[in-house]
C-alpha positions as CSV (number, residue, x, y, z in Angstrom):
1,M,-109.0,261.8,111.4
2,A,-111.7,259.5,112.5
3,G,-114.3,260.9,114.9
4,R,-113.8,264.7,114.0
5,R,-116.9,267.0,113.7
6,H,-118.0,267.5,110.2
7,A,-119.2,271.0,108.9
8,V,-120.0,272.2,105.5
9,V,-119.5,275.6,104.5
10,V,-121.7,276.8,101.7
11,T,-120.5,280.2,99.9
12,H,-119.9,281.7,96.5
13,T,-116.7,281.3,94.4
14,R,-116.6,285.1,94.1
15,L,-116.3,285.5,97.8
16,R,-113.6,282.9,98.3
17,E,-111.7,284.5,95.6
18,H,-112.2,288.2,96.8
19,G,-111.4,288.9,100.3
20,S,-110.5,286.7,103.3
21,L,-113.8,286.2,105.3
22,V,-114.5,282.6,103.6
23,S,-111.0,281.5,104.5
24,E,-111.0,282.9,108.1
25,A,-114.1,281.2,108.7
26,V,-112.9,278.0,107.7
27,E,-109.8,278.1,109.5
28,R,-111.6,279.0,112.6
29,L,-113.9,276.3,112.1
30,R,-110.7,273.8,111.7
31,S,-109.1,275.3,114.7
32,T,-112.1,274.2,116.8
33,G,-111.8,270.5,115.6
34,F,-114.3,270.5,112.7
35,R,-113.5,268.7,109.4
36,V,-114.7,271.3,106.8
37,T,-116.2,270.7,103.4
38,I,-116.8,273.6,101.2
39,I,-119.3,274.1,98.3
40,D,-119.1,277.3,96.7
41,N,-121.0,276.8,93.5
42,S,-124.1,274.4,92.9
43,E,-126.3,274.3,89.9
44,A,-130.1,274.5,90.5
45,P,-131.5,270.9,90.4
46,A,-134.3,269.9,87.8
47,F,-137.7,270.7,89.0
48,G,-139.1,267.5,90.9
49,G,-135.6,265.9,90.7
50,A,-133.3,264.8,93.6
51,S,-130.9,267.4,95.1
52,P,-127.3,266.5,96.2
53,V,-127.5,265.9,99.9
54,V,-124.8,266.3,102.8
55,D,-123.2,263.4,104.1
56,E,-124.8,261.8,107.5
57,D,-121.8,262.9,109.6
58,T,-122.7,266.8,109.1
59,E,-123.3,268.1,112.0
60,I,-124.0,272.0,110.5
61,V,-124.2,273.7,107.5
62,V,-122.5,277.2,107.9
63,V,-123.5,279.6,104.9
64,L,-121.6,282.5,104.3
65,G,-123.4,284.8,101.8
66,G,-126.9,286.2,101.2
67,D,-130.4,284.8,101.5
68,G,-130.1,283.2,98.2
69,T,-127.1,281.2,99.2
70,I,-129.3,280.0,102.4
71,L,-131.7,279.0,99.7
72,R,-129.3,277.1,98.0
73,A,-128.0,275.5,101.2
74,A,-131.5,274.5,102.2
75,E,-131.4,272.1,99.0
76,L,-128.4,270.3,100.9
77,V,-130.2,269.7,104.0
78,H,-133.6,268.9,102.8
79,C,-135.4,266.0,104.6
80,T,-132.4,265.9,107.1
81,E,-132.3,267.2,110.6
82,V,-128.9,269.2,109.7
83,P,-129.4,272.8,110.7
84,I,-128.5,275.8,108.7
85,L,-126.5,278.7,110.3
86,G,-126.4,281.9,108.0
87,V,-123.7,284.6,108.2
88,N,-124.7,287.4,106.2
89,L,-122.1,288.4,103.3
90,G,-125.3,289.7,101.0
91,H,-127.5,292.6,101.4
92,V,-130.7,292.3,103.7
93,G,-130.1,289.0,104.9
94,F,-133.4,288.0,106.5
95,L,-132.5,284.4,107.1
96,A,-128.8,285.1,108.5
97,E,-128.2,284.9,112.3
98,F,-125.1,286.9,112.2
99,E,-123.2,289.8,110.3
100,S,-119.8,289.6,108.7
101,F,-118.0,291.1,111.7
102,Q,-119.4,288.5,113.9
103,I,-117.9,285.4,112.3
104,G,-115.7,284.7,115.1
105,E,-118.5,284.8,117.6
106,A,-120.7,282.6,115.5
107,I,-118.2,279.8,115.1
108,R,-117.5,279.9,118.8
109,R,-121.1,279.3,119.5
110,V,-121.2,276.5,116.9
111,A,-118.0,275.0,118.5
112,E,-119.7,275.1,122.0
113,H,-123.2,273.8,120.7
114,D,-124.5,277.1,122.0
115,Y,-127.7,277.5,119.9
116,S,-131.2,276.5,119.6
117,I,-133.1,275.3,116.7
118,D,-135.9,277.2,114.7
119,E,-138.1,274.8,112.9
120,R,-139.4,276.4,109.6
121,M,-142.3,275.3,107.9
122,I,-141.9,274.5,104.1
123,A,-144.3,274.2,101.4
124,H,-145.0,271.0,99.2
125,V,-145.9,271.4,95.5
126,D,-147.6,268.7,93.3
127,V,-147.5,269.7,89.3
128,W,-150.0,267.6,87.4
129,L,-149.1,268.1,83.9
130,P,-151.8,267.2,81.0
131,G,-152.1,263.4,80.6
132,A,-149.6,262.6,83.4
133,D,-150.3,259.5,85.8
134,K,-148.2,260.9,88.6
135,P,-147.1,264.6,89.6
136,L,-143.9,266.3,89.7
137,R,-143.2,266.9,93.4
138,D,-141.1,269.7,94.7
139,W,-141.1,272.1,97.7
140,A,-140.0,275.6,98.9
141,L,-138.9,277.2,102.1
142,N,-139.7,280.9,100.5
143,D,-142.1,280.6,97.9
144,I,-143.6,279.0,94.7
145,T,-144.2,281.3,91.8
146,L,-146.4,280.9,88.7
147,E,-146.0,283.2,86.0
148,R,-146.9,283.5,82.4
149,D,-144.7,281.7,79.8
150,E,-144.9,284.4,77.1
151,Q,-144.3,288.3,77.6
152,G,-147.0,290.7,76.8
153,R,-149.7,287.9,77.5
154,M,-151.6,286.9,80.5
155,V,-152.0,283.5,82.0
156,E,-155.3,282.7,82.7
157,L,-155.9,280.8,86.2
158,S,-158.4,279.3,88.2
159,I,-157.8,279.5,91.9
160,R,-159.5,277.0,94.5
161,V,-159.0,276.4,98.2
162,D,-160.0,272.7,99.5
163,D,-161.5,272.0,96.0
164,V,-163.8,275.1,96.3
165,E,-163.1,277.7,93.5
166,T,-162.6,281.3,94.9
167,S,-161.4,283.1,91.8
168,S,-160.5,283.0,88.0
169,F,-158.6,285.4,86.4
170,G,-155.7,286.5,83.9
171,C,-152.7,287.7,85.4
172,D,-149.1,288.1,85.3
173,G,-148.9,285.1,87.8
174,V,-149.4,284.3,91.5
175,I,-147.1,283.7,94.3
176,V,-147.7,281.0,96.9
177,S,-145.6,281.9,100.0
178,T,-144.6,280.3,103.4
179,P,-144.3,282.5,106.7
180,T,-140.6,282.5,106.0
181,G,-141.1,283.8,102.4
182,S,-143.9,286.6,103.4
183,T,-141.2,289.2,103.5
184,A,-139.6,288.5,100.4
185,Y,-141.4,288.4,96.9
186,A,-144.8,287.9,98.1
187,F,-144.4,291.4,100.3
188,S,-143.2,293.3,97.6
189,A,-146.1,292.2,95.5
190,G,-148.6,293.6,98.5
191,G,-148.8,290.5,100.5
192,P,-148.9,290.6,104.5
193,I,-146.1,289.6,106.7
194,I,-147.0,286.3,108.4
195,W,-144.9,285.4,111.6
196,P,-143.1,282.5,111.4
197,N,-144.6,280.3,114.2
198,V,-147.8,280.7,112.2
199,R,-148.4,277.6,110.0
200,A,-150.0,279.0,106.9
201,L,-149.9,279.7,103.5
202,Q,-150.6,282.7,101.3
203,L,-151.2,283.4,97.6
204,V,-150.7,286.6,96.3
205,P,-151.9,287.7,92.6
206,L,-149.3,289.3,90.3
207,A,-151.3,291.8,88.3
208,A,-154.4,290.2,88.3
209,H,-157.3,291.4,85.7
210,A,-160.2,291.1,88.2
211,L,-162.3,293.1,90.7
212,F,-161.5,290.6,93.5
213,A,-157.9,289.7,93.4
214,R,-156.7,290.2,97.1
215,P,-154.2,288.0,98.8
216,L,-155.5,284.9,100.4
217,V,-154.3,283.1,103.6
218,I,-155.0,279.6,104.4
219,G,-154.5,277.5,107.5
220,A,-151.9,274.5,107.7
221,D,-154.8,271.8,106.8
222,S,-155.9,273.4,103.6
223,T,-154.8,273.1,100.1
224,F,-154.5,276.0,97.1
225,T,-155.3,274.3,93.6
226,I,-154.2,276.3,90.7
227,D,-155.2,275.4,87.2
228,V,-153.7,276.8,84.0
229,L,-157.1,276.9,82.2
230,E,-157.1,275.3,78.6
231,D,-158.3,278.5,76.8
232,S,-155.3,280.6,78.6
233,V,-153.4,282.8,76.0
234,S,-150.2,281.8,77.4
235,D,-148.5,278.8,79.2
236,G,-147.2,279.1,82.5
237,W,-144.1,278.7,84.1
238,I,-143.6,277.5,87.8
239,C,-140.5,278.3,90.4
240,C,-139.7,276.9,93.7
241,D,-137.2,279.5,95.8
242,G,-136.0,281.1,92.7
243,R,-134.0,277.8,91.7
244,R,-136.2,274.6,90.6
245,Q,-138.1,275.8,87.5
246,C,-140.2,274.0,84.6
247,S,-142.7,275.0,81.7
248,V,-146.5,274.4,82.9
249,P,-148.6,274.0,79.8
250,R,-152.2,274.8,79.4
251,G,-154.4,272.3,81.3
252,T,-151.9,271.9,84.1
253,R,-153.2,271.6,87.8
254,I,-150.7,272.6,90.6
255,E,-151.6,271.9,94.4
256,V,-149.6,273.5,97.2
257,R,-149.9,272.6,100.8
258,V,-147.9,272.5,103.6
259,S,-145.2,269.8,103.9
260,R,-144.7,267.4,106.7
261,D,-141.1,268.3,106.4
262,T,-139.3,271.1,108.1
263,L,-136.2,273.3,107.7
264,R,-133.8,273.8,110.7
265,L,-132.1,277.1,111.1
266,A,-129.8,277.6,113.9
267,R,-130.4,280.5,116.2
268,L,-127.9,281.8,118.3
269,S,-129.8,284.9,120.0
270,G,-133.0,285.4,121.5
271,V,-133.9,288.5,119.4
272,P,-137.8,288.0,118.6
273,F,-139.1,288.2,115.1
274,T,-140.7,291.5,115.6
275,R,-137.5,293.1,116.4
276,R,-135.6,291.5,113.5
277,L,-138.5,292.7,111.2
278,V,-138.1,296.4,112.2
279,T,-134.6,296.3,112.1
280,K,-134.1,294.5,108.7
281,F,-136.8,296.8,107.3
282,D,-135.5,299.9,109.3
283,L,-139.5,300.6,109.8
284,P,-140.2,304.1,110.8
285,V,-141.4,303.1,114.2
286,V,-141.4,307.0,115.1
287,G,-144.6,308.6,113.4
288,W,-144.1,311.9,111.0
289,R,-145.8,314.3,113.6
290,E,-143.2,312.8,116.3
291,Q,-140.4,313.4,113.8
292,A,-141.5,316.8,113.0
293,R,-141.9,317.8,116.6
294,T,-138.6,316.3,118.0
295,G,-136.5,316.0,114.8
296,R,-135.9,312.3,115.1
297,H,-136.1,309.5,112.4
298,G,-137.6,306.3,112.6
299,G,-134.3,304.7,111.2
300,G,-132.1,306.0,113.9
301,V,-134.4,304.8,116.4
302,V,-134.6,301.3,115.0
303,G,-130.6,301.4,114.7
304,D,-130.3,302.3,118.4
305,A,-132.6,299.4,119.5
306,M,-130.3,296.9,118.1
307,K,-127.0,298.4,119.5
308,G,-125.0,295.7,121.2
309,G,-127.1,293.0,120.3
310,V,-126.7,290.1,118.0
311,S,-127.4,290.3,114.5
312,A,-131.1,290.8,113.5
313,G,-131.5,288.1,110.7
314,S,-134.8,286.6,110.3
315,P,-137.5,284.9,108.0
316,G,-138.1,285.7,104.7
317,S,-135.7,287.8,102.4
318,E,-134.7,289.1,99.3
319,A,-135.1,285.4,98.5
320,R,-132.6,286.2,95.1
321,D,-130.0,288.1,97.1
322,A,-126.5,286.7,96.7
């Protein structure tokens, strides 16, 4: 029927085949007047290649899954203004706004346009392969990882910021993360958490063989340049958001900067990032001395803080979550 609102549901085949949550969500969307398209499996595009994009009449993309599913959905809305709403059916679900038991509330709010838009910064990457006259171009919502191509060997890298060399070392690789990805792989590797309203990029070395190999954080007007050195004992391998990847041989130059594009997340609650962070990480907000004195535990305090509230989904994630 012409004129009907259009929603795209992104999920996993296994979630459709096992359980009723996906079918429940689809039926609720249809009952509120949406025409629904379901995408339950999508192969990663080639690095630097074009991704399939949702139809122009798409009003919203509803993701049923974990943060990895949201990263798949991000490819479908890249360079569009279509927002993504995540309902967590995975594990941690940092990027998700609702948990599975809140599907009915989430869809009601979507139908009533009762949500705000959170513009998330993304990273742009240019990969200059040896002898190339133009770069391979890609992007990331969470992170860009450059790792060794050969197990048991190090990749030798030179790191520059704004064309000034800051370090050179052999390592397992480096992670360049956005604020959204700062709670994902970069955090596991020892990087700091960056609040999502900060326009910055961070670089985190992985097992660098160097005296100075600390994470670096740069502003939105700066650029990371990473060279795979000619005398490296291993080639490299680059991957964006755990999805789009390719080999980068010795002599490759990689430039990462803040993109002009953003990704739009639909937000249905006013829960601040700090509260989301404390809840999702179950941070021990009560010190061990206080716990010993009162018998309280940090996780319980955090859980109490969110009772009765909307799910605490937020930036970053287990980027490879289901």
